[in-house]
N, C-alpha and C positions, 0 to 999 in steps of 0.2 A: 748420309746415304752410303749404302754398301758399295764396296769396290768390286763386287762380283761382275765379271765382264763376259762370262761364257755360260751358256745354258744348254742342257740336253732336254729335248722334247720327245717324249715316248709316244710314237704314233704307229706302232707295228701291229696292233691287235685288230682282229676282225670285228669284234663286237657281236658275238654269237647270239646274245639275248635280243638283238634287234634284227635277226634274220627274218625274212629273206632280203631285207634292204641292203645287207652287206655282202651279198653273194659275190658281187664283182667289184666292190669298193670297200675300203676300210671304214670303220665307224668314224674316224676323225674327218672324213670327207662328206658325211651326211650333213645336210644343211638345216640350220635353225635361223629364223629371221633373215632368210635369204643368203646366209653365208655358211661356208664349211665350218664345222666345229673347230677345226684346227687353227683357223685364223684368230680365234679368240685367245688361246694361250700364246700364240706367236705375238699378237699385239701386246699382250701383258708383259712378256719378257723383253720385247723391244722397248716398250715404254719405261721399263725399269732401268734401262741403260746398258744392256748387254751389247757387245759388238760382234759376237759370233754365236751361232746356234748350230748345234748338232742335232739332226733329225734322225731318230731311229725308226726305220720303216720296215715293213714286212709284207703282210697281206695287202694286195692291191697297191704295192708301192709305186707303180708307174702313174697311178692317178695323182698321187702327191707330187712326185717329181716333175711330171708334165705341167702341173699347175704352177708350182712355185719356182722351179728351175734352181738357180744358184744363189738367189738372194730374196729377201723379203723386207720391203721398206728400207732398202739400203744396207741391211745387215746380211753378212755372208752366211750362207747355209752350207753345211756339209752333211752328206747322207751316209749312214751306215745301215747295213741290213741285218735284221734278226731273222735268219733263214727259217728257224723253227720257233714258234711262239711258246716259250717255256717260262713265262712269267715276267713281271716288271723288273725284277732284279736281274734276270738273265738279259733283258733288253738293255739295261744300263751297262752291264758288263760289255756288251757289244761296242759301246762307245769309249771304252777305257783308253784306247790308243789315241783318241781324238781329244782327250781332256787333259789339261795340264793344270793341276792345282785345284783350288776351290771352284765350285760350280753350282748353279741352280739346276734343279731337275723338276720337270713339270709334266703331268699327264697331258697328252695331246687330244684326249677325247672328253675333256671337261670344258665347260664354258666358264671362264674366269675373267676378272678384270685386273688392271694393273695393281690395284690395292692389295690383292691376294699375294702377289709376288713381291712387291716393294716392302710390305710390312714384314714378311718372312725374311727377306734378305737383310733388312736393317736390324732385325732382332738377332740374327746370326752374327752380323758384323760387330755388334755391340758386346758380344759374349766371347768366351774362349771355348765354346762347345764344339764338338765334332760335327754336329748337325743341328738343323732347326727344321721342324715340319709344321705346316699350317694345319690347324684343327678348326673344325666348325661344329656347331651344335646341331643335332638332328634328332628327330623322333623315329628314325628308321635305322637304329643301330643294328637291328637283326639282319639287315641286308648288307651293312658295311663293316661290321666289327667296331670296336671301340678303342679309344686311346686314353690311358690313365695318365694324369698329370698331377705331380705333387711339387709344390713350390716352384712351378714353372718348368720342371724337368719331367721328361717322359719316363715313366717308370713301368709302363706295361702297354703292349699292343695286343689286343685280342681280336683275331681275324673273324671270329664267329659271333662276337657280340654277346656279352654276358649280362648286359643290363646294368652293370655297375657304374657306367659312365654314359653321359649323353654326348660326348665328344667323339667325332669321327675324323679320320685322316682325309684331308682335302686334296691330296695328290700334288702338293707344292712343297719343295724341299730345298734346303741349302746344305751342301756337304763339303767337308774337306777331302783331300785326296785319299784318306784312309778308308773311304767307303768301298773302294775296289778290293782292298784286302779283306774287309768285313764281308763282302759278297762271296769271296772265296771260301769263307768259313761258314756260310749260311747253307743250311740243309734244304734240299728240295722237299716240297710238300705237295702230294698228289700230282707229281710230275712237273711242278713249277717251282722256280726259285723266286719268292716274293721279295720285293724291295724292302717292305717293312720288316722282314725277317733279319735284315742286316743291321737294323737299329741297335739290337742288343749286342751285336758283335763289334760295334765301333770301338775305337781306342779311347774315346772320351764320351762325355754325356751328350745326349740329345735333348734339346729344349723345344718348347712349344711356342708357336706364335698364334695369336687369335685375331687375324685381320677381319675387319668388318666390311668385306668386299663382296662382290657378286660371285657366286659359286653355284653351278648347276651341273648335275651328272645325268645326262640323258641315256641311261644304260638300258632302258626298256622302251618299247614303242610309245606307251602312254607318257613316259617321262620326256621323250622327244617332243611330243605335242605340248606338254606342260611347259617345257623350257621355251619352246617357240612362242607360246602364248605370253609367258611372263616377260620375255624380252620385249615383245611388241607393246605390251601394256606398260611396263615399268622401267625398262632399260633401253629405249630406242637408240640412244646415243652410243651405247655399247656395240650395237649392230651397225652403227654408221647410217642409220635410217634418216635421210634428209628429206625424202619425199615419199608420200604414201603410195602414190601411183606413178610409176616411171613415165617419163615423157613420151616414150615410144609405144606405150600401152594404149589400147583402144577400148574405151568403156562406153557402151551405148548410153544415150541420155536417159533412157528409161530404166537402166540397171541401178541397183542400190548397193553402194559400198559403205559398210559401216566403219566405225572408228577402230583403231588398232588392227588394221589390215595392211598387208604389203602386197602390191601387185607389181610383178617384175617387168623387165623390158620385153616389148613385143608380145605381151599377152593380149588376148581379146576376150572381153566380157560382153556377152550378147544381150539383146533386148530382154528386159524383165528379169534378168538374173539377179540374185542377191548374194553378196559376199559379206559374211558377218565376221564379228570380232575374233581375233586370234588366228585368222587364216593367212597363209602365205602362199601366193601363186608365184612359182618360179618362172623363169624366162620362157616365152613362147607358148604358154599354156592357153588353151582355148576353152572357154566356159560357154555352154550352149544356152539357148533361150530358156528363161524361167527356171534355170537350175538354181539350187540353194546350196551354198557351201559355208560351213561354220566350224571354227576351231580346227582347221585341217591344214595339211601341207600337201601341195599338188605341184607336180611337174619335175623338171622342165620338159617341154615338148610333149605334154600330155593333153588329152582331150576329155572333157567332161560333157556328156550329152545333154540334150534338152530335157528339162523337167527332172533331172537327177537330183538326189539329195545326198550330200556327204556331210556327215557330222563326226568330229573326232576321228578323222580318217587320214591315213597317209597313203599317197599315191606316188610311185617312183617315176623316173624319167621315161618318156616315150610310151606311157600306158594309155589305154582307152577305156573309158567308163561309158557304157551305153546309155541311150535315152531312157529316162524313167527308172534307172537303177537307184536303189535306196541302200545306203549304208548308214543306219540311223544313229549308231553310237549311243552308249549309255554305260552306266556302271555295271560291270560284270565280273565274274570270277574267271580268271584266265590262267592257263598253264604254260609256263616257259621253262624249257630245259628240265622238265619233270617236276618243277616246283609250282605250287598253286598260289595265286595272288588274288585275294578277294577285293571286291569293290574298287576296281580299276576302270577308269573311264577311257574307253577305246572303241572305235568303229572297226572298219576293215583295214588291212595292211596289204596294199597292192604293189608288188615289186616292179622293177623296170620291164618295160615292153610287154607287160601282161595285157590281156584283153578281156574285159567283162562285158557281156552282151547286154541287150536292152532288157529292162524290166526284171533285173536280178535283185534279190534281197540278200544282203550280206549280213550274216549274224555277227554281232560284236566279237572282235578278237580273231576272226577268220583271216588267214594269211594266204595270199595268192603269190606263188613263186614267179621268178623271172620267166617271161614268155609263156606263162600259164594262160589257159583260155577257159572261160566260163560261158556256156551257151545261154542264149536268151531265156528268160522266164524261170531260171533256176532259183530256188531258195537255198542259198549256200550255207551249210552248217558245219563244214569241216575245211581244213587247210587243203590247198591245191599245190602239189609239188611243182618244182621247176619243169617247164615244158609240157606239163600234163594238161589234159583237156577234160572238162566236166561237161557231160551232155545229159540231156533229159532222159 
């Protein structure tokens, strides 16, 4: 087992591709399977044996610090702030004064298990390399870039994905102290200093680990839903799911709750409502009579009206979905940050404290910003900015 005893968890980013859900909180605090994403990498590094974690925070840092305070599962936490988000390498540099010697570095916005960290740490400990990075096989290299590996050694990292490799960087690393000098020599690209750019600047070789662990990157709204669904279906122990319906939740005897569903504390599911597979209702969510929810994330403190239909939909905290409103969800072509993504399964995205009136139809992919309002009877076909109101 590796002697690595310290870890840096990078949790400073906003997660702009899942806006408007991250307007007031960082992406690592979005919930999948009832838990903040950040808890998954924290569990992974704690289970691997570290005794100190440095958390690099930035956007919405108070949300993280207020939740975790100074320790997690008995392991001390130290916070450093990346005041301006200038890339993952820049984020690690912010922790330089808090790291002494070898360390693990893990992305705080990916869902991983202990295997991803342990195998990477062990592979590093058994070598004389300057670094080890976890790689996973993916058919989406165009979105992530690729990692070239020859005889176990990383010989190329292409951030743009050239199709020559099916391996991608999983965001789990072990480094020796030279990584900080390597970062000093790493050029900025498009205004950011990437951590992967430092690999070529290291004083020694970087090797690859290929752990067969759980790894999910919910970087887009549809991936947030897919990750939530896959954990509920295939990895419930990873999320610590011990009961499908929390004891304090109230589910009417005529309501139907399918398999692979999570209903949080103090939720209310009314008469005739149907909650189908892949759905997570967070705490204190109210589901009205005869509403149908499938493959969605709702809450906390949100209300879904009677006879509403939500499919493949994300609803933030404190939001209201009116009676009879329909967010049908289906495969659609969506545009995020100017890039087009075809055949993505997504309904609406309703941010915190937004209000959607009765009998609204939400076109797949439409996003409603925080405290946005949609009047009753609207067929919504475009995004609604924060605090904006859409009227007939």
